[in-house]
C-alpha positions as CSV (number, residue, x, y, z in Angstrom):
1,M,-88.5,-133.7,-80.9
2,Y,-85.4,-134.0,-78.3
3,M,-84.0,-132.3,-74.9
4,N,-85.3,-128.8,-74.3
5,P,-82.4,-127.0,-72.7
6,S,-84.7,-124.9,-70.5
7,F,-86.2,-127.9,-69.4
8,V,-83.0,-128.7,-67.5
9,F,-82.6,-128.7,-63.6
10,H,-78.8,-128.8,-62.5
11,F,-78.3,-129.1,-58.7
12,I,-75.9,-127.4,-56.8
13,K,-73.9,-127.4,-53.5
14,L,-73.3,-124.0,-51.3
15,S,-70.2,-122.4,-52.1
16,A,-68.8,-118.6,-52.0
17,P,-70.9,-116.1,-53.8
18,R,-68.5,-115.2,-56.4
19,K,-67.4,-118.8,-57.2
20,L,-71.4,-119.4,-56.8
21,Q,-72.4,-117.1,-59.3
22,N,-69.8,-118.0,-61.7
23,F,-70.7,-121.8,-61.5
24,I,-74.5,-120.7,-61.8
25,S,-73.9,-118.5,-65.0
26,L,-71.9,-121.7,-66.4
27,I,-74.9,-123.3,-65.8
28,N,-77.4,-120.6,-67.3
29,Q,-75.5,-120.6,-70.6
30,T,-76.4,-124.0,-71.4
31,G,-80.3,-122.9,-71.0
32,A,-80.5,-124.7,-67.5
33,S,-81.5,-123.3,-64.4
34,A,-79.2,-124.0,-61.1
35,L,-81.1,-125.9,-58.6
36,F,-80.6,-125.4,-54.3
37,D,-81.6,-128.3,-52.6
38,L,-83.1,-127.9,-48.9
39,E,-84.1,-131.4,-48.3
40,D,-82.5,-134.4,-49.4
41,A,-79.2,-133.0,-49.4
42,C,-79.7,-131.9,-46.0
43,L,-80.7,-135.4,-44.9
44,I,-78.6,-137.7,-42.7
45,P,-79.5,-140.9,-41.8
46,F,-81.2,-141.9,-38.9
47,S,-81.1,-138.6,-37.1
48,N,-83.8,-136.1,-37.1
49,L,-81.8,-133.9,-35.1
50,K,-78.8,-133.7,-37.4
51,T,-81.2,-133.4,-40.2
52,S,-82.9,-130.7,-38.9
53,L,-79.4,-128.7,-38.3
54,Q,-78.3,-129.3,-41.5
55,K,-81.8,-127.7,-43.1
56,I,-81.2,-124.5,-40.5
57,K,-77.6,-124.2,-41.5
58,T,-78.3,-124.4,-45.2
59,R,-81.3,-122.1,-44.9
60,N,-78.9,-119.4,-43.0
61,R,-76.4,-119.8,-45.7
62,L,-78.5,-119.0,-48.7
63,L,-80.1,-116.0,-46.8
64,L,-76.3,-114.4,-45.9
65,I,-75.3,-115.5,-49.9
66,F,-78.8,-113.2,-51.8
67,L,-79.1,-111.1,-48.8
68,N,-75.4,-109.7,-49.0
69,N,-74.8,-110.1,-52.5
70,P,-78.4,-109.4,-54.3
71,G,-76.5,-107.9,-57.6
72,L,-74.3,-111.1,-58.3
73,F,-77.4,-113.2,-59.0
74,L,-79.6,-110.8,-61.1
75,N,-81.3,-112.2,-64.2
76,K,-79.5,-116.0,-63.1
77,F,-82.4,-118.8,-63.7
78,I,-82.4,-120.4,-60.2
79,G,-84.9,-122.9,-58.7
80,I,-85.0,-124.5,-55.1
81,R,-86.0,-127.9,-53.7
82,I,-88.4,-126.9,-50.5
83,N,-89.5,-129.8,-48.0
84,P,-92.9,-131.1,-48.3
85,V,-96.2,-129.6,-47.8
86,N,-97.1,-131.7,-44.8
87,S,-93.9,-131.2,-42.5
88,E,-92.6,-128.6,-40.2
89,D,-89.5,-127.6,-42.4
90,F,-91.8,-126.2,-45.4
91,L,-93.3,-123.4,-42.9
92,R,-89.8,-122.7,-42.1
93,D,-88.7,-122.8,-46.0
94,I,-91.7,-120.2,-46.4
95,D,-90.2,-117.9,-43.9
96,M,-86.9,-118.0,-45.6
97,L,-88.4,-117.6,-49.3
98,V,-90.5,-114.6,-47.6
99,K,-87.3,-112.5,-46.2
100,L,-86.1,-113.3,-49.6
101,S,-89.1,-112.0,-51.8
102,K,-87.6,-108.4,-52.8
103,T,-84.3,-109.9,-53.7
104,I,-84.4,-113.6,-55.6
105,Y,-86.8,-114.5,-58.5
106,W,-87.1,-118.3,-57.9
107,S,-87.6,-119.9,-61.9
108,Y,-88.6,-122.8,-60.0
109,I,-89.8,-124.3,-56.9
110,F,-89.9,-128.2,-56.1
111,I,-92.4,-129.9,-54.2
112,P,-91.1,-133.1,-53.0
113,K,-93.1,-136.2,-52.5
114,I,-96.6,-135.0,-53.7
115,E,-99.2,-137.5,-53.4
116,S,-102.5,-135.6,-53.1
117,P,-104.3,-132.5,-55.6
118,G,-104.8,-130.8,-51.9
119,E,-101.0,-130.4,-51.3
120,I,-100.2,-129.0,-54.5
121,K,-103.3,-126.4,-53.5
122,I,-101.6,-125.6,-50.5
123,C,-98.2,-124.9,-52.0
124,L,-99.4,-122.4,-54.5
125,D,-101.9,-120.9,-52.0
126,T,-99.0,-120.3,-49.7
127,L,-96.6,-118.9,-52.1
128,N,-98.8,-116.6,-53.5
129,S,-100.6,-115.4,-50.5
130,N,-97.1,-114.7,-49.1
131,H,-96.1,-112.5,-52.5
132,I,-93.1,-114.8,-53.1
133,Q,-91.6,-114.2,-56.7
134,F,-91.7,-117.7,-59.1
135,G,-92.7,-118.4,-62.0
136,E,-93.5,-122.3,-61.8
137,I,-94.2,-124.9,-59.1
138,I,-93.0,-128.3,-60.5
139,P,-94.2,-131.6,-57.9
140,I,-92.3,-134.2,-57.4
141,I,-93.8,-137.7,-57.6
142,E,-91.2,-139.9,-55.1
143,S,-93.7,-142.4,-53.5
144,Q,-95.9,-145.7,-53.7
145,A,-99.0,-143.4,-53.1
146,G,-97.8,-140.3,-55.0
147,Y,-97.4,-143.0,-58.0
148,N,-101.1,-144.8,-57.4
149,N,-102.9,-141.1,-57.6
150,L,-101.2,-139.8,-60.4
151,N,-104.6,-139.5,-62.2
152,L,-105.9,-138.2,-59.5
153,I,-103.5,-135.6,-58.9
154,F,-103.4,-134.3,-62.1
155,H,-106.5,-134.6,-64.1
156,N,-106.0,-131.0,-65.1
157,K,-104.1,-128.2,-64.7
158,P,-105.0,-126.2,-61.1
159,S,-102.7,-123.2,-62.3
160,P,-100.4,-121.5,-65.1
161,Q,-97.4,-122.2,-62.9
162,L,-97.8,-125.7,-63.1
163,N,-97.2,-127.4,-66.0
164,K,-94.1,-130.1,-65.0
165,V,-94.0,-133.3,-63.1
166,A,-90.7,-134.7,-61.8
167,F,-90.0,-138.1,-60.9
168,G,-87.3,-138.9,-58.0
169,H,-86.7,-142.7,-58.0
170,C,-84.4,-142.9,-54.8
171,D,-87.5,-141.7,-52.6
172,Y,-89.6,-144.2,-54.3
173,N,-87.8,-147.0,-54.8
174,L,-87.5,-146.0,-50.5
175,S,-91.1,-145.8,-49.8
176,L,-91.6,-149.4,-51.9
177,K,-90.2,-151.3,-48.4
178,Q,-87.6,-153.3,-51.3
179,W,-84.2,-154.3,-51.4
180,P,-82.3,-153.5,-53.7
181,F,-82.9,-150.4,-55.1
182,R,-84.0,-149.9,-58.8
183,H,-82.0,-147.6,-61.0
184,Q,-82.1,-146.8,-64.8
185,N,-80.5,-150.3,-65.7
186,S,-83.0,-152.1,-64.4
187,F,-86.9,-153.1,-66.4
188,F,-88.7,-151.9,-63.3
189,F,-87.5,-148.1,-63.8
190,W,-88.3,-148.1,-66.7
191,N,-91.7,-149.5,-66.7
192,K,-92.8,-146.7,-64.2
193,V,-91.4,-144.2,-65.8
194,R,-93.2,-145.2,-68.8
195,N,-96.5,-145.2,-67.2
196,I,-95.8,-141.8,-65.6
197,I,-94.9,-139.8,-68.6
198,A,-98.0,-141.5,-70.7
199,T,-100.2,-140.3,-67.5
200,L,-98.6,-136.7,-67.4
201,E,-99.0,-136.3,-71.1
202,D,-102.5,-137.3,-71.1
203,A,-103.1,-134.3,-68.8
204,G,-100.9,-131.9,-70.9
205,F,-97.8,-132.3,-68.0
206,H,-94.5,-132.0,-69.2
207,Y,-92.0,-135.0,-67.4
208,V,-89.5,-134.1,-65.4
209,N,-86.9,-137.3,-65.4
210,T,-85.3,-138.2,-62.3
211,P,-81.4,-137.7,-61.6
212,F,-78.7,-140.2,-63.0
213,L,-76.3,-141.7,-60.1
214,E,-73.3,-142.5,-62.1
215,L,-71.8,-139.1,-62.7
216,D,-69.1,-140.6,-64.9
217,N,-70.8,-142.8,-67.0
218,D,-71.6,-140.0,-70.2
219,K,-72.6,-142.8,-72.7
220,F,-75.3,-144.3,-70.7
221,F,-76.3,-141.0,-69.4
222,G,-76.7,-140.2,-72.9
223,R,-78.9,-143.5,-73.9
224,M,-81.0,-142.6,-71.0
225,L,-81.8,-139.5,-72.7
226,S,-82.7,-140.7,-75.8
227,T,-84.8,-143.6,-74.0
228,V,-87.0,-140.7,-72.4
229,N,-87.0,-138.7,-75.6
230,S,-88.5,-141.6,-77.6
231,L,-91.1,-142.4,-74.8
232,C,-92.0,-138.5,-74.7
233,K,-94.6,-137.0,-77.0
234,L,-94.1,-133.5,-75.3
235,E,-90.8,-131.7,-74.4
236,F,-89.2,-133.5,-71.5
237,G,-86.9,-132.3,-68.9
238,Q,-84.2,-133.7,-66.6
239,V,-82.4,-133.1,-63.2
240,T,-78.8,-132.9,-63.5
241,L,-75.7,-133.7,-61.3
242,T,-72.7,-132.3,-62.8
243,L,-71.8,-129.6,-65.5
244,K,-71.0,-132.3,-68.0
245,Q,-74.8,-133.8,-67.6
246,T,-76.2,-130.6,-67.9
247,E,-73.9,-129.9,-71.1
248,L,-74.7,-133.2,-72.6
249,C,-78.4,-132.0,-72.7
250,S,-77.7,-129.1,-74.3
251,Q,-76.1,-130.8,-77.3
252,P,-78.1,-132.6,-80.2
253,K,-76.0,-135.6,-80.3
254,I,-78.3,-138.6,-80.4
255,Y,-77.6,-141.9,-78.7
256,K,-78.6,-145.3,-79.0
257,K,-81.7,-146.2,-76.8
258,I,-81.6,-148.7,-73.8
259,D,-82.8,-151.8,-74.8
260,F,-85.6,-153.2,-72.5
261,K,-85.3,-156.6,-73.2
262,K,-81.2,-157.0,-71.9
263,L,-82.4,-155.2,-68.5
264,K,-82.5,-157.1,-65.5
265,D,-83.7,-156.8,-62.1
266,N,-81.0,-157.5,-59.8
267,N,-81.8,-160.5,-58.8
268,F,-79.6,-162.8,-56.8
269,K,-79.0,-166.3,-56.7
270,S,-78.7,-166.5,-52.9
271,V,-79.7,-165.0,-49.9
272,I,-75.7,-164.5,-49.3
273,D,-75.2,-162.6,-52.3
274,K,-78.2,-160.2,-51.5
275,I,-76.5,-159.7,-47.7
276,N,-72.9,-159.5,-49.5
277,F,-74.2,-156.8,-51.7
278,T,-76.0,-155.0,-49.3
279,N,-73.1,-154.9,-47.1
280,R,-70.5,-153.7,-50.0
281,L,-72.9,-150.7,-50.6
282,M,-73.0,-150.0,-46.7
283,T,-69.3,-149.8,-46.4
284,L,-69.0,-147.6,-49.7
285,Y,-71.6,-145.3,-48.5
286,E,-70.0,-144.8,-45.2
287,Q,-66.1,-144.6,-46.6
288,N,-67.1,-142.0,-49.1
289,K,-69.7,-140.0,-47.0
290,K,-68.0,-136.4,-46.0
291,R,-69.4,-135.5,-42.3
292,N,-72.8,-133.8,-42.5
293,K,-73.2,-134.3,-46.1
294,S,-76.2,-136.4,-47.1
295,F,-74.7,-138.5,-50.5
296,A,-71.4,-140.2,-51.1
297,I,-69.4,-140.4,-54.1
298,T,-67.8,-143.7,-54.9
299,K,-63.9,-142.5,-55.5
300,E,-63.2,-145.1,-58.3
301,D,-66.1,-145.0,-60.5
302,K,-68.0,-141.9,-59.5
303,I,-71.1,-143.7,-58.2
304,L,-73.4,-141.6,-56.2
305,I,-75.0,-143.2,-53.3
306,S,-77.9,-141.7,-51.8
307,P,-79.1,-141.6,-48.4
308,Q,-82.5,-143.3,-49.1
309,E,-80.2,-146.2,-50.4
310,Y,-78.2,-146.5,-47.3
311,I,-81.4,-146.2,-45.0
312,A,-82.9,-148.9,-46.9
313,A,-79.6,-151.1,-46.8
314,I,-79.8,-150.9,-43.4
315,N,-83.4,-151.8,-42.9
316,Y,-83.1,-154.6,-44.6
317,L,-80.2,-156.2,-42.7
318,R,-82.5,-155.4,-40.1
319,G,-85.3,-157.3,-41.5
320,N,-87.7,-154.3,-41.6
321,I,-87.9,-154.6,-45.8
322,E,-87.8,-157.4,-48.3
């Protein structure tokens, strides 16, 4: 058993309609789905106003692209991540989806920050009562509360439109109020992933793995896939950030698994070392983030720094987290 290409979800950025159509076609040729983002891609750290304006701008651009060019996106596998059920932006997202309900069929709708079964019910009921066309919803577990409630949330399947559950490790790290973040090169990360997979698969759900932020490290990305493959009994999925990552998911090559015994968890020798690490990360984020963008990509090694990690770094220096 290995990766099912149809379980791969590639985050994409907005661009001109023809360029967007061509890129979605490239993604679809691998068997994967293109995934738009109305949530974290619009997150501007420490500015609710700028974040809200960015979400409005993104919705408006999506509406213009799809309503003015409906034929370009027929028979495409397209998904979207909307905002949390308990947010005002959720209702705004639903309004946008309603306006597109006769134009776009969403293969997948990702629902972030799920922490209770009631949130899933609200989402399903809202989508179906508004006659929004979609294949499946994919809840994302990305908080300590969601992780702690896994058994409660996913003890049964409330709908045939719910088969997969994703893990989002950046928001999960932020929710822990600890510093630094733990990524795929840490034992802490894999300990959580093993527990999530075991709980979900016991209830018959497929696991969708969190993105890998080292965009040029294809070897470790492959090793990560092999490791998740070894932990899963059912077919699993992967969220991707580059076309190369998406293509690797559709190739049969098996990489060597990650050796958990060799992993460490960023234990610093001194507080000064931890502060220096924090300052370096903040500087890299600030130097490489483009205006009105939430994520930064370092120029030399092409590592994506999430806004959540930048927020946690600031909070650590302010003494708000450990």
